Structures are given as C-alpha cells and as structure tokens.
C-alpha positions in Angstrom: 23.4 -17.1 39.7 25.2 -16.0 42.8 27.8 -13.2 42.6 30.8 -12.9 44.8 32.7 -9.6 45.6 36.3 -9.2 46.7 35.5 -9.8 50.5 33.6 -13.0 49.8 30.3 -11.7 50.2 27.9 -13.8 48.0 24.7 -12.2 46.8 21.9 -14.2 45.3 18.3 -13.8 44.2 15.7 -16.7 43.4 13.0 -15.1 41.4 10.5 -17.7 40.0 13.3 -20.3 39.4 11.5 -22.8 41.6 8.2 -24.4 40.3 6.6 -24.2 43.7 8.3 -21.1 45.1 7.0 -19.6 48.0 8.7 -16.4 48.6 7.8 -15.8 52.1 9.8 -18.8 53.5 13.0 -20.5 52.3 16.2 -22.0 53.8 19.7 -22.1 52.3 22.9 -24.4 52.7 26.4 -23.6 51.4 28.2 -26.8 50.4 31.8 -26.9 49.7 33.6 -29.2 47.1 33.6 -32.2 49.2 29.8 -32.0 49.6 30.0 -30.9 53.4 27.9 -28.2 54.9 30.2 -25.2 55.0 30.6 -23.9 58.7 31.0 -20.3 59.6 28.8 -19.0 56.9 27.2 -15.6 58.1 24.6 -13.3 56.3 21.0 -12.5 56.0 18.1 -13.4 53.7 14.8 -12.1 52.8 12.0 -13.3 50.6 13.8 -14.5 47.4 17.3 -13.0 47.9 20.3 -13.1 50.4 23.7 -12.1 51.0 26.1 -14.4 52.7 29.9 -14.2 53.6 31.9 -17.4 53.0 34.7 -18.3 55.5 37.0 -19.6 52.7 37.9 -18.8 49.2 36.7 -22.0 47.5 34.1 -23.2 45.1 30.7 -23.7 46.7 27.1 -24.8 45.8 24.3 -22.8 47.4 21.2 -24.9 47.8 18.0 -22.9 48.3 14.8 -24.6 49.4 11.4 -23.0 49.3 8.6 -23.4 51.7 7.2 -26.2 49.6 10.3 -28.3 49.6 11.6 -27.4 46.1 15.3 -27.0 45.7 17.4 -25.2 43.4 21.3 -25.3 43.3 23.4 -22.2 42.5 27.2 -22.5 41.7 29.3 -20.0 43.8 32.9 -19.4 42.5 34.6 -17.6 45.6 38.0 -18.6 44.6 39.2 -15.2 44.0 37.9 -13.3 47.0 39.7 -12.8 50.4 37.6 -13.9 53.4 37.5 -11.5 56.3 39.9 -12.2 59.3 38.0 -13.7 62.3 37.8 -11.4 65.5 39.6 -13.1 68.3 38.8 -10.7 71.1 38.0 -12.8 74.2 35.2 -11.4 76.3 36.5 -9.4 79.3 40.0 -9.0 78.0 39.7 -5.6 76.5 39.1 -2.1 78.1 38.4 1.4 77.1 
C-alpha cells in the first residue's frame, strides 16, 4: 500500500506484488476519483519504489506497470494532507 505524509508526499514500494515484475523498469500513473490522470504530480522512482507529491488532497489510485506490462493498483488516501503551495515566481522578475 501507499503511505501519505502531512505534506502530500506519497511513498510506495512494489516488492514481488506483480507476477512478471521487472524491477529495472516500470511506470506509474496517479488517477483521481473521476478516473482522470492527475496533473501536477511530481516525484521520483527507482526499481520497485517511489515518492510522489500530489497536487490536491484527494483519494487517488496509483497504477504501477512493470517492464512486462503487468499492472497493480494501489489506493492512496491523501485527504488529510496539505499540498504545497505552487511557486509563482515568473522568470526574470526577481533580483538579488
């Protein structure tokens, strides 16, 4: 399962949960309750694990697909977290 901290950082690990799991290569998608791919997700992944930051405090489904095309869905309850505020600094408008 995925865990979520107070800042909406989602941590997950897939360790042998996929029948054809290829730990060297996989992709992920985070879907919101409507089934739409969530925009604004940031983070990093390594073989079998990852940390993402969600843009909104919602329930999500994290779909992890291994290098052989096998998928697993992980529920993500991010309703109790506070997403980080976006940085709205326009290039060239700030100075030292």
